[in-house]
C-alpha positions in Angstrom: 0.0 0.0 0.0 2.8 2.4 0.9 4.5 2.0 -2.5 1.2 2.8 -4.3 0.9 6.0 -2.3 4.5 7.0 -3.2 3.8 6.3 -6.9 0.7 8.4 -6.8 2.6 11.3 -5.1 5.3 11.1 -7.8 2.8 11.1 -10.6 1.1 14.2 -9.1 4.3 16.0 -8.9 5.2 15.1 -12.5 1.8 16.5 -13.8 2.1 19.6 -11.7 5.4 20.9 -13.1 5.9 24.6 -12.7 7.3 26.8 -15.5 10.5 27.0 -13.4 10.7 23.2 -13.3 10.4 23.1 -17.1 13.0 25.8 -17.6 15.5 24.0 -15.3 14.9 20.7 -17.0 15.3 22.1 -20.5 18.3 24.1 -19.5 20.0 21.0 -18.1 19.1 19.0 -21.2 20.9 21.6 -23.3 23.9 21.7 -21.1 23.6 25.3 -20.2 24.5 26.9 -16.8 22.0 29.4 -15.3 24.5 32.2 -16.1 24.8 31.2 -19.8 21.1 30.9 -20.2 20.4 34.2 -18.5 23.0 35.9 -20.8 21.6 34.2 -23.9 18.0 35.3 -23.0 19.1 38.8 -21.9 17.5 38.5 -18.5 19.0 39.1 -15.1 20.6 36.0 -13.6 18.7 36.5 -10.4 15.4 36.5 -12.3 16.2 33.1 -13.9 17.3 31.6 -10.5 14.1 32.8 -8.9 12.0 31.3 -11.7 13.8 28.0 -11.5 13.5 27.8 -7.7 9.8 28.7 -7.9 10.2 32.0 -6.0 8.7 33.6 -9.2 5.9 31.4 -10.3 4.2 33.8 -12.8 6.9 35.5 -14.8 5.9 38.2 -17.3 5.2 37.1 -20.9 8.2 39.1 -22.0 10.4 37.1 -19.7 8.8 33.8 -20.8 9.3 34.8 -24.5 13.0 35.5 -23.9 13.5 32.2 -22.0 11.7 30.2 -24.7 13.9 31.9 -27.3 17.0 31.1 -25.4 16.0 27.4 -24.9 14.8 27.3 -28.6 11.3 26.1 -27.7 7.9 27.7 -28.2 6.2 29.7 -25.4 3.5 26.9 -25.5 6.1 24.3 -24.7 7.0 26.1 -21.6 3.5 27.0 -20.6 1.8 23.6 -20.9 
């Protein structure tokens, strides 16, 4: 019974990814440091770190657009 509960909890977390979780995951897949991505996107390093750590959970559309461009994905891919 306990393993089922853990599995359910893990599934819930996977489905509830924040935009910060997605940015961190995509950045890591591309082998970029936070600093390199921030520079590539022309956003402050601190903004990127706050998004990735879910301090900022609703970044502006301009910021999302810049991050999507830096990660070479669509805004929809980050938002879904």
